[in-house]
C-alpha positions in Angstrom: 92.4 127.4 110.6 89.7 130.0 109.6 86.3 129.3 110.7 85.0 128.6 107.2 87.8 126.4 106.7 86.6 124.3 109.7 83.1 124.5 108.5 84.4 122.7 105.1 86.4 120.3 106.9 83.3 119.2 109.3 81.1 119.2 106.3 83.5 116.9 104.1 84.3 114.6 106.8 80.6 113.3 106.9 80.7 112.4 103.2 84.0 110.0 103.1 84.1 106.3 104.2 84.7 106.1 108.2 87.9 104.4 107.8 89.5 107.6 106.4 90.1 110.9 107.7 91.0 114.1 106.0 93.6 117.0 107.2 95.6 119.6 106.0 99.5 118.8 105.0 102.0 119.2 108.2 105.1 120.5 107.7 107.9 117.7 108.2 106.2 115.4 106.1 107.1 116.2 102.7 109.3 112.7 102.1 106.2 110.9 103.0 104.2 112.7 100.5 106.6 112.2 97.8 107.2 108.8 98.6 103.2 108.4 98.3 103.2 110.3 95.2 105.9 107.8 93.7 104.2 104.7 94.7 100.8 106.0 93.1 102.4 107.4 89.8 105.2 104.9 89.1 107.7 107.6 89.1 106.4 111.1 89.9 109.8 112.8 91.3 111.7 113.9 94.5 111.6 116.4 97.2 113.1 119.0 95.4 110.4 118.9 92.7 107.7 118.6 95.4 108.9 121.9 97.0 109.3 123.5 93.6 105.6 122.8 92.8 104.1 123.5 96.2 106.3 125.5 99.1 107.9 127.7 96.3 104.5 128.5 95.0 103.6 132.4 95.6 100.2 131.8 97.0 101.3 128.4 98.8 99.5 127.9 102.4 99.7 124.4 104.3 95.9 124.4 104.5 95.5 124.1 100.6 97.2 120.8 100.5 94.6 117.8 101.6 95.9 114.6 103.1 93.8 111.6 103.5 95.0 109.1 106.2 94.1 105.8 107.4 95.5 103.8 110.1 97.8 107.2 110.3 99.3 106.4 107.0 98.9 108.6 104.0 96.3 107.0 101.6 95.2 110.2 99.3 96.6 113.4 98.5 95.3 116.8 96.7 97.0 120.1 96.1 95.0 123.4 95.4 96.8 126.5 94.0 95.1 130.1 93.9 96.1 132.9 91.7 94.5 135.8 90.1 93.5 136.0 86.5 93.8 139.6 84.9 91.0 139.6 81.9 90.5 143.1 80.5 86.8 143.0 79.9 86.1 141.6 83.4 88.7 142.9 85.5 90.5 140.5 88.1 89.1 137.1 88.6 90.1 134.6 91.5 91.0 131.1 90.2 92.1 128.0 91.8 94.2 125.0 89.8 93.8 121.8 91.0 97.0 120.3 91.5 98.6 116.7 91.6 96.1 114.2 93.5 96.6 110.4 94.2 94.9 107.7 95.9 96.6 104.4 97.3 96.3 102.0 94.3 94.8 99.2 97.0 91.9 102.0 98.0 90.7 103.0 94.5 87.2 103.0 93.7 85.9 103.6 97.0 84.9 107.2 96.7 88.2 108.5 98.4 89.2 110.6 94.9 85.8 112.3 94.8 86.2 113.2 98.5 89.4 114.7 97.7 88.2 116.7 94.9 85.2 117.9 96.7 86.9 119.4 99.6 89.2 121.0 97.4 86.1 122.6 95.7 84.7 123.7 98.8 88.0 125.5 99.8 87.8 127.2 96.3 84.2 128.2 97.0 85.2 129.7 100.4 88.0 131.7 98.6 85.7 133.2 95.9 87.2 131.6 93.1 85.4 132.6 89.7 87.3 129.6 87.8 88.6 126.1 88.5 91.5 125.0 86.2 92.9 121.1 85.9 95.4 120.1 83.6 95.0 116.6 82.5 96.8 114.3 79.8 94.5 114.2 76.7 92.5 110.8 76.8 93.3 109.9 80.0 90.8 108.3 82.6 90.8 112.0 84.6 90.7 113.9 81.4 87.4 112.0 80.4 85.8 112.2 83.8 86.3 115.9 84.2 84.9 116.5 80.8 81.6 114.3 81.9 81.8 116.6 85.3 81.3 119.5 83.2 84.7 121.0 82.6 85.1 122.7 79.3 88.2 122.0 77.4 90.3 124.9 76.5 93.6 124.9 73.8 96.0 127.6 74.3 99.6 127.7 72.5 102.7 127.3 74.6 106.1 128.2 73.2 109.1 126.7 74.7 112.9 127.7 73.5 115.1 124.5 74.4 118.6 125.9 75.4 120.4 122.2 76.2 118.7 119.6 73.9 120.9 117.1 74.8 120.1 117.3 78.8 116.4 117.7 77.7 116.3 114.6 75.5 118.3 112.5 78.2 115.6 113.6 81.0 112.6 112.5 78.6 114.0 109.1 77.8 114.8 108.4 81.4 111.3 109.4 82.2 109.8 107.3 79.5 111.6 104.3 80.9 111.0 104.9 84.6 107.1 105.6 84.0 106.6 102.2 82.4 107.0 99.2 84.7 108.0 96.6 81.7 110.9 98.6 80.5 111.7 99.2 84.2 112.2 95.6 84.9 113.9 94.6 81.8 116.6 97.4 82.2 116.8 97.0 85.9 120.8 96.2 86.7 121.8 97.0 83.1 123.9 100.2 82.0 121.8 102.3 80.2 123.4 105.4 78.2 121.2 108.1 76.7 123.1 109.8 74.1 122.5 113.1 71.9 123.7 112.2 68.4 127.1 113.8 67.4 128.7 114.7 64.2 132.1 113.4 63.4 132.5 111.4 66.5 133.8 107.8 66.8 131.2 105.6 68.9 133.0 104.1 72.0 132.1 100.6 73.0 129.4 99.9 75.4 128.9 97.7 78.1 124.8 97.4 78.1 122.3 99.5 76.2 122.9 102.4 74.3 120.1 104.9 73.1 121.0 107.6 70.8 118.6 110.5 69.4 119.4 113.6 67.4 118.1 117.2 68.2 115.5 117.2 65.7 113.8 114.1 67.6 112.6 116.4 70.5 109.1 117.4 69.1 108.5 113.4 68.1 109.3 112.4 71.7 107.1 114.9 73.1 104.3 113.2 70.9 105.5 109.8 72.2 105.0 110.9 75.6 101.7 112.5 75.5 100.1 110.1 72.6 98.6 106.9 73.9 96.9 105.1 71.1 99.9 105.8 68.2 102.9 105.3 71.0 103.9 102.5 69.5 103.6 103.6 65.8 105.8 106.6 66.5 108.8 104.6 68.1 108.7 102.3 65.3 108.8 105.4 63.1 111.7 106.7 64.8 113.4 103.8 64.4 113.0 103.4 60.9 113.9 106.9 60.1 117.1 106.6 62.2 116.1 109.2 64.7 116.3 106.7 67.4 119.2 104.0 67.5 119.6 101.4 70.0 122.5 99.3 70.2 123.8 96.9 73.1 126.5 94.7 73.6 125.2 91.0 74.8 126.1 91.0 78.4 125.4 87.8 80.6 122.3 89.4 82.4 120.9 91.1 79.2 121.2 87.6 77.5 119.3 86.0 80.4 116.8 88.6 80.4 116.3 88.1 76.4 115.8 84.4 77.0 113.4 84.9 79.6 111.0 87.3 77.6 111.3 84.9 74.8 110.2 82.2 77.0 107.3 84.0 78.3 106.2 85.2 74.8 106.0 81.6 73.5 104.3 80.6 76.7 101.8 83.5 75.8 101.3 82.0 72.0 100.9 78.4 73.5 98.5 79.2 76.0 
């Protein structure tokens, strides 16, 4: 590590609770990091995704990834990425993007997230960064907190051409299910089939749940993923308009889960 990097660590180590310690990422612990992110996010991704976002990034260095430990276990994580931004009127600016950050669910509200953020900001300053960029889901807790911290919200257009709508729809629907504990618990052990609507094809019998959408549903699906307050209304609209269809064959497991869910709802109403 460079001298300034050592000074950053020594300074930041004094600011975090004594039971925690901060250090850089070590090669060979990639799977532990991925398991930790999946624990914190519900479903974050796999090892290939982590390598693609981190190790394969052009300016990646292991010292830019911060790990928080307690009793030799990972309890905090924060990534940082450096890149140059070319501005015609200003020239080349050094910028830093704050990547994924997470704190163990049982250790939140103890100042660890703030420590992870501050150590990354210190590294950014040591590299002469002129701008710090973050990407947050709109109206999320982190989004609101960053606005209070002085971050300026910038909107910029993104254009995407979908080459394989079928694969995209399947991935998006599975992601929605995985990120919601209630859906995961309900659908655990059942056969779930996600299909793209096709014309002039006979529907095959299924043994479980089948979710069918058409290609025009892609923009709507994106809104469902990124909108919190109106997500239920959008799903209802998708069902009513026929863009989303759900059908199932009443297997024994599905019937048991439906009965169990109905009893819970009745108990909630009677409470």
